C-alpha positions as CSV (number, residue, x, y, z in Angstrom):
1,M,-98.8,67.5,83.2
2,E,-97.3,65.0,85.7
3,K,-99.4,61.9,86.2
4,S,-99.5,60.0,89.5
5,N,-100.9,56.6,90.0
6,S,-104.3,58.1,90.7
7,V,-104.5,60.0,87.4
8,I,-106.6,58.4,84.7
9,T,-106.6,59.6,81.1
10,E,-109.6,59.0,78.9
11,S,-109.0,59.8,75.2
12,N,-111.2,59.4,72.1
13,N,-112.2,61.2,69.0
14,N,-114.1,63.8,70.9
15,N,-112.3,64.5,74.1
16,N,-109.1,64.1,76.2
17,I,-110.0,64.1,79.9
18,K,-107.6,63.7,82.7
19,T,-108.9,62.9,86.2
20,D,-107.3,62.6,89.6
21,A,-109.6,60.2,91.6
22,D,-108.1,61.3,95.0
23,S,-108.8,65.1,94.6
24,G,-111.8,65.1,92.2
25,F,-109.6,67.0,89.7
26,V,-110.8,66.8,86.1
27,L,-108.9,68.4,83.3
28,E,-110.8,68.9,80.1
29,D,-107.7,68.9,78.0
30,V,-107.4,69.8,74.3
31,P,-105.7,67.8,71.5
32,H,-102.0,68.4,70.6
33,L,-100.3,67.8,67.3
34,S,-97.9,65.3,69.0
35,D,-100.9,63.2,69.8
36,Y,-101.1,61.9,66.3
37,I,-97.8,63.0,64.7
38,P,-94.9,61.4,66.5
39,H,-91.4,62.9,66.9
40,L,-92.3,66.5,66.1
41,P,-89.4,68.9,66.5
42,T,-89.7,71.8,68.9
43,Y,-88.2,75.2,68.7
44,P,-87.4,77.9,71.3
45,D,-90.2,80.5,71.6
46,P,-89.2,83.6,69.6
47,L,-90.6,85.7,72.4
48,Q,-87.5,85.2,74.4
49,D,-85.7,87.5,72.0
50,N,-88.5,90.0,71.7
51,P,-87.6,93.2,73.5
52,S,-91.2,94.0,74.2
53,Y,-91.6,90.9,76.3
54,S,-88.1,90.5,77.8
55,V,-89.0,92.7,80.8
56,V,-92.0,90.5,81.8
57,K,-91.3,88.1,84.6
58,Q,-92.8,84.6,84.4
59,Y,-94.3,85.5,81.0
60,Y,-94.5,81.8,79.9
61,V,-97.4,79.8,81.1
62,N,-96.5,76.7,83.0
63,E,-97.5,73.5,81.3
64,D,-99.4,72.4,84.4
65,D,-101.3,75.7,84.8
66,T,-105.1,75.2,84.7
67,V,-108.2,77.4,85.4
68,A,-111.1,76.1,87.4
69,Q,-114.5,76.2,85.8
70,Q,-116.2,76.9,89.2
71,I,-114.6,79.7,91.2
72,V,-117.0,79.4,94.2
73,V,-116.8,76.1,95.9
74,H,-117.4,74.7,99.4
75,K,-114.3,73.9,101.4
76,N,-115.0,70.1,101.4
77,S,-116.0,69.9,97.7
78,S,-113.8,68.3,95.1
79,R,-111.6,70.3,92.9
80,G,-113.9,69.9,89.9
81,T,-113.4,70.6,86.2
82,H,-110.4,72.6,85.0
83,F,-109.1,73.9,81.6
84,R,-105.7,74.4,80.2
85,R,-104.6,78.0,80.7
86,A,-103.9,80.0,77.6
87,G,-100.6,81.7,77.0
88,P,-97.1,81.5,75.4
89,A,-95.1,78.3,75.9
90,Q,-91.3,78.0,76.3
91,K,-91.2,75.6,73.3
92,V,-93.2,75.9,70.1
93,Y,-94.0,73.3,67.5
94,F,-93.7,75.5,64.5
95,D,-90.7,77.2,63.0
96,S,-91.7,80.8,62.2
97,E,-90.6,80.5,58.6
98,E,-92.7,77.4,57.9
99,V,-96.0,78.9,59.2
100,Y,-98.6,79.6,56.6
101,A,-101.7,80.8,58.5
102,C,-105.2,81.6,57.3
103,I,-108.2,83.4,58.9
104,V,-111.9,83.0,58.0
105,T,-115.1,84.6,59.4
106,C,-118.4,82.8,59.1
107,G,-122.1,83.5,60.1
108,G,-123.6,86.8,61.0
109,L,-121.8,90.0,61.8
110,C,-120.7,90.9,65.3
111,P,-118.7,93.9,66.7
112,G,-115.1,92.9,67.2
113,L,-114.5,90.7,64.1
114,N,-112.0,93.1,62.5
115,T,-110.2,93.6,65.8
116,V,-109.7,89.8,66.2
117,I,-108.4,89.6,62.6
118,R,-106.0,92.5,63.2
119,E,-104.6,91.0,66.4
120,I,-104.1,87.6,64.9
121,V,-102.1,89.1,62.1
122,C,-100.1,91.4,64.3
123,G,-99.6,88.7,66.9
124,L,-98.2,86.3,64.3
125,Y,-96.0,89.0,62.7
126,N,-94.8,90.9,65.8
127,M,-94.6,88.1,68.4
128,Y,-93.5,85.1,66.3
129,G,-92.0,86.5,63.1
130,V,-94.6,84.8,60.9
131,H,-95.0,86.7,57.6
132,R,-97.4,84.5,55.6
133,V,-101.0,85.1,56.6
134,Q,-104.0,84.8,54.3
135,G,-107.6,85.9,54.7
136,I,-110.2,83.5,53.3
137,E,-113.0,85.6,51.6
138,G,-116.7,84.9,52.1
139,G,-116.8,82.3,54.8
140,Y,-116.3,78.5,54.5
141,R,-117.0,78.4,50.8
142,G,-114.2,80.8,50.3
143,F,-111.7,77.9,50.8
144,Y,-112.7,76.4,47.5
145,S,-114.6,79.0,45.6
146,R,-113.1,82.5,46.3
147,N,-109.7,84.2,46.3
148,T,-107.6,84.8,49.4
149,V,-106.4,88.2,50.6
150,P,-102.8,88.6,51.8
151,L,-102.9,90.0,55.4
152,T,-100.0,92.1,56.8
153,P,-99.9,94.5,59.8
154,K,-100.1,97.4,57.2
155,V,-103.2,96.0,55.6
156,V,-105.0,95.5,58.9
157,N,-103.7,98.5,60.7
158,D,-107.0,100.5,60.9
159,I,-109.6,97.8,60.4
160,H,-110.6,97.7,64.1
161,K,-112.2,101.1,63.6
162,R,-114.7,99.6,61.2
163,G,-117.7,97.4,61.8
164,G,-118.3,94.1,60.0
165,T,-115.4,92.0,58.6
166,I,-113.0,92.9,55.9
167,L,-113.0,89.2,54.8
168,G,-116.7,89.0,54.2
169,T,-118.9,86.3,55.6
170,S,-121.7,83.9,54.7
171,Y,-123.9,81.2,56.0
172,G,-123.4,77.6,55.0
173,G,-121.0,76.5,52.3
174,H,-119.3,74.0,54.6
175,D,-117.9,71.0,52.8
176,T,-115.3,69.3,55.1
177,S,-113.5,67.4,52.4
178,K,-113.2,70.3,50.0
179,I,-112.1,72.7,52.8
180,V,-109.4,70.3,54.0
181,D,-108.3,69.6,50.4
182,S,-107.8,73.3,50.0
183,I,-105.9,73.6,53.2
184,Q,-103.7,70.7,52.2
185,D,-103.1,71.9,48.6
186,R,-102.2,75.5,49.7
187,G,-99.8,74.2,52.4
188,I,-101.7,76.0,55.2
189,N,-100.8,74.8,58.6
190,Q,-102.6,77.2,61.0
191,V,-106.4,77.8,60.6
192,Y,-108.1,80.4,62.7
193,I,-111.9,80.2,62.5
194,L,-114.2,83.0,63.8
195,G,-117.9,82.1,64.1
196,G,-120.8,81.1,66.3
197,Y,-122.3,77.8,67.3
198,G,-122.7,76.3,63.9
199,T,-119.3,77.5,62.7
200,Q,-117.5,76.0,65.7
201,K,-119.3,72.7,65.2
202,E,-118.0,72.7,61.6
203,A,-114.5,73.7,62.8
204,A,-114.5,70.5,64.9
205,M,-115.3,68.5,61.8
206,I,-112.4,70.1,60.0
207,F,-110.1,69.2,62.9
208,V,-111.3,65.6,62.8
209,E,-110.5,65.3,59.1
210,V,-107.2,67.0,59.4
211,R,-106.2,64.6,62.2
212,R,-107.5,61.6,60.1
213,R,-105.2,62.7,57.3
214,G,-102.3,63.1,59.7
215,L,-101.7,66.7,58.7
216,K,-99.6,69.1,60.8
217,V,-102.3,71.7,60.9
218,A,-103.5,73.6,64.0
219,V,-107.3,74.2,63.9
220,V,-108.3,77.0,66.3
221,G,-111.7,78.4,66.9
222,I,-112.6,81.9,68.3
223,P,-116.2,82.0,69.4
224,K,-118.3,84.8,68.0
225,T,-121.9,85.4,68.9
226,I,-123.5,88.7,70.0
227,D,-126.0,86.8,72.1
228,N,-123.3,85.5,74.5
229,D,-125.0,82.1,74.6
230,I,-121.9,80.0,74.1
231,P,-121.4,77.7,77.2
232,V,-118.4,77.5,79.5
233,I,-116.9,80.9,78.6
234,D,-117.6,84.1,80.5
235,K,-118.5,86.2,77.4
236,S,-118.1,86.2,73.7
237,I,-116.8,89.0,71.5
238,G,-119.3,91.8,70.8
239,F,-121.5,91.3,73.9
240,D,-120.3,94.4,75.8
241,T,-120.7,96.5,72.7
242,A,-124.2,95.1,72.1
243,V,-125.3,95.9,75.6
244,E,-123.9,99.4,75.4
245,E,-125.5,100.1,72.0
246,A,-128.8,98.7,73.2
247,Q,-128.9,101.5,75.7
248,R,-129.2,104.0,72.9
249,A,-132.4,102.3,71.6
250,I,-133.8,102.0,75.1
251,D,-133.1,105.7,75.8
252,S,-134.9,106.6,72.6
253,A,-137.8,104.5,73.5
254,H,-138.0,106.1,76.9
255,V,-137.9,109.6,75.5
256,E,-140.7,108.8,73.0
257,A,-142.8,107.1,75.7
258,E,-142.6,109.8,78.4
259,S,-143.1,112.6,75.8
260,T,-146.7,111.5,75.1
261,E,-149.8,110.6,77.1
262,N,-149.8,106.9,77.8
263,G,-146.7,106.4,75.7
264,I,-145.3,102.9,75.3
265,G,-141.9,102.2,73.9
266,V,-141.2,98.6,72.7
267,V,-137.6,97.6,72.0
268,K,-136.6,94.3,70.5
269,L,-133.1,93.1,71.1
270,M,-131.1,90.1,70.0
271,G,-131.4,86.7,71.7
272,R,-132.8,83.8,69.8
273,C,-132.6,81.3,72.6
274,S,-131.0,83.5,75.3
275,G,-132.1,86.7,77.0
276,L,-128.7,87.8,78.2
277,I,-128.5,91.0,76.1
278,A,-132.0,92.0,77.1
279,M,-131.3,91.3,80.8
280,Y,-128.1,93.2,81.0
281,A,-129.3,96.1,78.9
282,T,-132.4,96.3,81.2
283,L,-130.3,96.3,84.3
284,A,-128.0,98.9,82.9
285,S,-130.8,101.2,81.7
286,R,-133.0,101.7,84.8
287,D,-135.7,103.0,82.4
288,V,-137.2,99.6,81.5
289,D,-140.5,98.6,83.1
290,C,-140.7,95.1,81.7
291,C,-138.1,92.7,80.2
292,L,-139.4,89.7,78.3
293,I,-136.9,86.8,77.5
294,P,-137.1,83.3,76.1
295,E,-136.3,81.7,79.4
296,S,-139.2,83.2,81.3
297,H,-142.6,82.6,79.6
298,F,-145.3,85.2,79.7
299,Y,-148.9,85.6,78.7
300,L,-151.0,88.5,77.6
301,E,-154.5,88.3,79.0
302,G,-156.0,87.5,82.4
303,P,-154.9,88.2,86.0
304,G,-151.2,88.7,86.3
305,G,-150.8,89.0,82.5
306,L,-148.9,91.5,80.5
307,F,-151.9,93.6,79.5
308,E,-152.9,94.0,83.1
309,F,-149.4,95.1,84.1
310,I,-149.3,97.6,81.2
311,E,-152.6,99.2,82.3
312,K,-151.4,99.4,85.9
313,R,-148.0,101.0,85.1
314,L,-149.6,103.5,82.7
315,R,-152.0,104.6,85.4
316,E,-149.1,104.9,87.9
317,Q,-146.6,106.8,85.8
318,G,-148.2,107.6,82.4
319,H,-145.6,105.8,80.3
320,L,-144.0,102.4,79.8
321,V,-140.9,100.8,78.2
322,I,-140.8,97.2,77.3
323,V,-137.7,95.3,76.2
324,I,-138.2,92.0,74.5
325,A,-135.6,89.5,73.3
326,E,-136.2,88.2,69.8
327,G,-136.7,84.6,71.0
328,A,-139.3,85.5,73.7
329,G,-142.9,84.5,73.4
330,Q,-142.4,82.6,70.1
331,E,-144.8,79.9,71.3
332,L,-147.6,82.6,71.4
333,L,-147.2,83.5,67.7
334,P,-149.3,81.9,65.0
335,N,-147.5,79.4,62.7
336,H,-144.8,79.0,65.4
337,N,-142.0,76.6,64.3
338,S,-139.9,75.6,67.3
339,S,-137.2,73.9,65.2
340,N,-135.9,77.3,64.1
341,M,-135.4,78.3,67.7
342,N,-132.9,75.5,68.2
343,K,-130.6,76.7,65.5
344,R,-128.3,79.2,67.3
345,D,-126.3,80.0,64.2
346,A,-129.4,80.0,61.9
347,S,-129.4,81.8,58.5
348,P,-131.5,84.8,58.0
349,M,-134.2,82.6,56.4
350,E,-134.4,80.6,59.7
351,L,-134.8,83.5,62.1
352,P,-137.6,83.5,64.6
353,H,-140.8,85.5,63.8
354,D,-140.6,89.2,64.6
355,V,-142.1,89.0,68.1
356,G,-141.6,92.7,68.6
357,L,-143.9,93.7,65.8
358,W,-146.4,91.0,66.9
359,L,-146.4,92.2,70.5
360,S,-146.7,95.8,69.5
361,Q,-149.8,95.0,67.4
362,Q,-151.3,92.9,70.2
363,I,-151.0,95.8,72.6
364,K,-152.5,98.2,70.1
365,D,-155.4,95.8,69.4
366,H,-156.1,95.2,73.1
367,F,-156.3,98.9,74.0
368,A,-158.4,99.6,70.9
369,K,-160.8,96.8,71.9
370,C,-161.1,97.5,75.6
371,Q,-161.3,101.3,75.1
372,K,-160.0,102.0,78.6
373,M,-157.4,104.4,77.5
374,T,-155.7,105.8,74.3
375,I,-152.1,104.8,73.9
376,N,-149.2,106.0,71.8
377,L,-146.8,103.1,70.9
378,K,-143.4,103.3,69.3
379,Y,-141.5,100.2,68.2
380,I,-137.7,100.1,67.8
381,D,-135.6,97.3,66.4
382,P,-131.9,98.2,66.5
383,T,-130.6,94.6,65.7
384,Y,-128.7,95.3,62.5
385,M,-127.4,98.6,63.7
386,I,-125.9,96.9,66.7
387,R,-124.4,94.0,64.7
388,A,-122.7,96.3,62.3
389,I,-120.9,98.8,64.6
390,P,-117.2,98.7,65.6
391,S,-116.5,97.2,69.0
392,N,-116.1,99.4,72.1
393,A,-113.1,99.8,74.3
394,S,-113.9,96.8,76.5
395,D,-114.5,94.5,73.5
396,N,-111.4,95.7,71.8
397,V,-109.3,94.6,74.8
398,H,-111.2,91.3,75.0
399,C,-110.6,90.6,71.3
400,T,-106.9,91.4,71.6
401,L,-106.4,88.9,74.4
402,L,-108.5,86.3,72.6
403,A,-106.5,86.7,69.4
404,Q,-103.1,86.5,71.1
405,S,-104.2,83.5,73.2
406,A,-105.3,81.7,70.0
407,V,-101.9,82.5,68.3
408,H,-100.0,81.2,71.4
409,G,-102.0,78.0,71.4
410,A,-101.5,77.3,67.8
411,M,-97.7,77.9,68.0
412,A,-97.5,75.7,71.0
413,G,-98.9,72.8,69.0
414,Y,-102.4,72.7,70.4
415,T,-105.3,72.1,68.0
416,G,-109.0,71.3,68.0
417,F,-109.8,73.9,70.5
418,T,-111.7,77.2,71.1
419,V,-110.2,80.0,73.1
420,G,-112.3,81.9,75.7
421,P,-112.2,83.4,79.2
422,V,-113.2,81.3,82.2
423,N,-113.4,83.1,85.4
424,G,-111.4,86.0,83.9
425,R,-108.6,83.8,82.5
426,N,-108.3,82.8,78.9
427,C,-108.3,79.0,78.4
428,Y,-108.1,76.4,75.7
429,I,-111.5,74.6,75.6
430,P,-112.1,71.4,73.5
431,F,-114.6,71.9,70.7
432,H,-117.1,69.3,72.1
433,L,-117.8,71.4,75.2
434,I,-118.5,74.5,73.2
435,N,-120.8,72.6,70.9
436,E,-122.9,71.1,73.7
437,G,-125.9,73.0,74.9
438,E,-126.2,76.7,75.2
439,K,-125.8,79.4,77.9
440,K,-129.1,80.9,79.1
441,V,-130.5,83.2,81.7
442,V,-131.2,81.2,84.9
443,I,-134.5,82.6,86.1
444,T,-133.9,81.1,89.6
445,D,-130.6,82.9,89.9
446,R,-129.8,86.2,91.7
447,M,-129.3,88.2,88.5
448,W,-132.8,87.6,87.3
449,A,-134.1,88.4,90.8
450,R,-132.1,91.7,90.6
451,L,-133.9,92.5,87.3
452,L,-137.3,91.8,88.8
453,A,-136.5,94.0,91.7
454,S,-135.3,96.8,89.3
455,T,-138.3,96.7,87.0
456,H,-141.0,95.6,89.5
457,Q,-142.5,93.5,86.7
458,P,-144.5,90.4,87.4
459,S,-142.9,87.0,87.2
460,F,-145.9,85.9,85.1
461,P,-147.1,82.9,87.1
462,N,-149.0,80.1,85.3
463,P,-152.5,81.5,84.5
464,Q,-154.0,78.1,85.3
465,D,-152.5,78.3,88.8
466,I,-154.1,81.8,89.3
467,T,-157.4,80.4,88.0
468,G,-157.2,77.5,90.4
469,E,-156.4,79.7,93.4
470,A,-159.4,81.9,92.4
471,D,-161.7,78.9,92.2
472,E,-160.5,77.7,95.7
473,R,-161.2,81.2,97.2
474,T,-164.6,81.2,95.6
475,D,-165.4,77.7,96.9
476,H,-164.2,78.7,100.4
477,Q,-166.4,81.8,100.4
478,K,-169.4,79.7,99.4
């Protein structure tokens, strides 16, 4: 983009930030192959000769187009942080015949993985005339220990109708030097990496090593997490499908609960550190009486506690449905290990304890002990059913746009970035922003207030505060 005297560029191994001191404009730019490989030739974009796109006016994205991170601002506020808008460029840095691309999927399953694979392959073939695309089997370790799978539009034609990933996946197996050795030895020059927090962090390490060796290799990340806890972007692939499928579990729990006297349905949903799936599924359902998430602590006994709320709701309506995110209430469990909760792409051996089973047993024990009423409790955990299903229509469209944006970015010479929507527009986001922190439910925000208004559940104030208030009232009465 054009630089005036007020534009300052800061560049190091982790980021490339351009700022305009006069307007408060900050561009979190992404690396480009020309940053470390001088005198790279450019080629006309093949899309100009593609009849499917010739009818589109202003199809190419202007080099200066950016997307604002904050869409709601005050009239006197600065312009704030922006990202480079994704899309096709008028000039590309790869000749179609020289491109040798590979795709790898890592971490846990998620609806939409096969759709992304399909659209990367079809995008390369149909938009850019690239005919050499390989799938890496079995996650990162597949670069140096497994075979590759040739991918063509014919091979991937129907895979979006299936759940999982046709390439297979795994946790771990990341060895940066071995992976880049394999990329270099095979002559691969575009790498598309689908995965969550840990996978994207390791993709950044691959990019750094590729740049250190001076290789003309575009490293592109596509964020995948069903929990939707990746920062900056609006949503990740599979989230819409997960919320929709969670409705089936909630509906089943509601039917079970209202069909028996004092029926209680407990549904555990995904969300190690983030309660976004639980929150949106609750808002969509209208049948949930209480939603428990990691961001909002709760307690069981005493005034204002969960047990008191359950008793009250059972007396009022005769049944109850509770949704709990897998990361909620972990601090209440015996042998709690908080370190596992900080690993957003943890392996199955590092998952949090099953809080759903624990809570169900605590509720049963409480009512058995107090003998106030007899309950009938049913516990439902649809986690692996949700992870393994094909993506729905909304996610299929989202995956298509993500995959095509990733292909456009790689062909335009950008590298070391993740693609994702910001305020409804796909952008190129540097790895370091994706790998910093995590997106969570803000319990002081309007959305959580809407949930509380929908369920009429307590906000679970600190029991010490309640005890203190009670003591003050007692002292006053004395």
